[in-house]
N, C-alpha and C positions, 0 to 999 in steps of 0.2 A: 554596630547592628549593619549587615549587609543591605543591599538593595532588594535583593531576593527575599530577603526576612520582611522587609518593609512591605512588600507585595503580598506576602503571606498574611500579615497583620489587616493589611485593607481589605482583601477578600473575605477574611473572617470577620471583620467590622462591617463590611456590606451584608453578610449573611446573617449576623448576631441580632439580638435585640435592639430596637432602634435603628435598624439600617435599612437597606432600601429595599422597598417591596418586590421590585421586579427581581432583584438578585435572590431573595428570601424564596419566592417560587419557583426558581429553577430546580431541574433534575437533569441526571444523566441524560435522559432522553431528549429532554427540550433543548439541550444545549448543542447537540448533534450539529443542526443547521448552522449554528453559529460557528462552531468548529470547522465545518466544511467552507464556510464562507472566509473565515479568517485565513485558511490555508489557500486557498485559490487566491487572494488577494496578496499573500506573501510570494506565491509564484510568480505573479505578475511582476513584483519588483525584481525579482530574481532574473526575470526574463530580460527586461530592461536595464539590468546592473544598477538599478537606482537604488544606492546604499543609504542614503539618509532615511528614505521611505522603507526600504527593508528592515533597518533597526526598529521602526516603528510598527511593522508588521510582524517582525518576530516576537515583539513584544505582546502583540494583541493574540498570537498563537500561545506564548507563554501563559496570558491570562487563563486561556482554555484549560491548559495543563494544571496551573495551580487551582482553577475553581473546581475541577473535576477532583483532585485530591482532597480539597476542602469539604466537597461533599462526602466524599468516602471516609474521611476522618470524621465526621459529625454521625455517620453511621455505623463507626466501630470497624472498618475494614482495613484500610491503611491510610497513611499519609504522605506527604510529599518527601518528607525524610525517607520512608520505605521505598517510595518509586526511584528516587535517585540513586538509593543503595542498591537496588536490584539491578538497575540498568548499567551502574558502574561496574557491579561484580560480574556482570556478563560482558562487559567490553574487555576486561582484563582478563576473563576466563577463555575468551575466543582470540584472544591475541597473543599467545604463548610465545611467538617468535619476539614480541617486545617486552612482555613481563616475567618471562622465565629464560631458563637456559636453553629453549627448545632451540633448533636449528633456524637461522635467519632465513626469510623469505623475500627474493629478490624483485618480484612483480606483482602487480594487483592482480593478476590472474591466479598466481598461487595463494595470495592472501584470500581470495575467495573460496577456492578449492578446501583450504584449511579449514574456513569458517563454516562452511556447509558439513566437512567431516565432524566437527566438533558439535555443531547444533544437531547433528544427527544421532549422536551419542548421547547428548542430554535428553532428547526427546525419545529415545529406543523405550522407555517405559511408559509413555503416554499412549492413550488409547489409540488403535490404528484406525486411519481413515477408511470409511466404508468403501471407498474405490480407488481407482489407480491415481486419481488426481488428488493432491491435498485440498485442504479447505481453503477456501479464497474468502476475502472479506465480501459480506453479500452487497455492499454499496459502493464495491470498487468501480471507478468510472469504466465505461464500456471498453474503451481503448486499452487501459492498462488491463482490464480483464483478459481481453483478447491476447494480448502480448504475453500475459502470466500462463494463459492456457498454453501457449505456443512454446512458451519455455520449458514447460515440463514434458510436452511431446518431444521435445528435442532432447532434453537431459535424459529422460527415462526410455527414450528410442520407442515410443508407443507407436502402433500401427495405425498412422492415420492416412495412409495412401488412398484408401478408398472414400475419405472423408474431405480431404483437402487436396486441391490441384497442385502437386508438388512442382511439378515442372514449371507450372505459371509462377510459383513461390520463387524458385531459383532464377527464373528468367528476370522476374521485376527486381531482385535482390542483386543481380548482377549490374544493373544499370542504375540502382538507385543511389542518391545521394541526399545530404540533408535539406538541400533546397529543393529537389525535384519532390522527395516524400511529401515536405510540407504544401507545396504546390498541389499534388495529387489529393492530399487529404481536402484540402480547402475546396478544391473543386467539386470533389465527390460529395462533400457535404453541402455546397451550394447547390448541385444538381438536385440532391435529395430534397432540399427544401422547396425549390421550383416544382417538383412532383409531389409536394405534399406530404413526403416520407420523413420518418423520424429516424435520422440517421445513429443516434445514440441507441435507440431500441433496437433497430435493424441488427448492430454489432452486438448488441449484449444477446440478442436472440440466437444469431450466427455462433458465439461463442459459446453458448451455453449447448447449443445443438450438437457442435461437435466434440465437446466433453462427453456428452451423452452416448455419441456415436462410438467414439473410442472406446469408452467404458463398456458398450455392450459388446464390441468386437473383443476387447482383451478378455471378456467374461465368456466369450464363444457362444453368445447368444445367435439366432438365426434370423434376427431383425434386418431390415434393408438398410444400407447405408444412407445418409441423407444426401439430397441432391446437390451437387456442386452448383 
């Protein structure tokens, strides 16, 4: 029996008769906070290249995956085997340059292009999003949300000139490196704290406003662009 099988049995035992009262009370919704916390702790070990603790934190994230699969299995939806099978099939399907006779791809950029092409074909029969932006996870951290919004603006060449100061973006981008970016983000966060402002909330509201304004512009409505 593999260690993964042992873990599945342990989670099932904790959930089963005579198991742990806390584990027995959990639901998919109640575990969301645990998942966010565990992923955050894993990211911390990755940032520090702390491999012994990274192994531990990967295990804590794995607990969350197995726990959710256990809950779904109990409800008759799917099990961990189905989760692994589906994602494995997806990996093989989206890497034809490795697992089939398709032409080999030489760069990571080419791989991303091919991945997106295959993903688009797979989802062509899925419900069409209501707007020009694809649906984004509602609990995505604000910085990741802003990055995802900008990525779609670039990818789809969306009309954002009246919404975003493009000249400022280009000027900042020309002089940014990792160290300067980190310093500027930290100092902005510190300044917001000094002023009693919420940087997470402010960025989330701004990213949401940019999406709304671009959607409105694409739709040809006569609304006013948001202030820069």
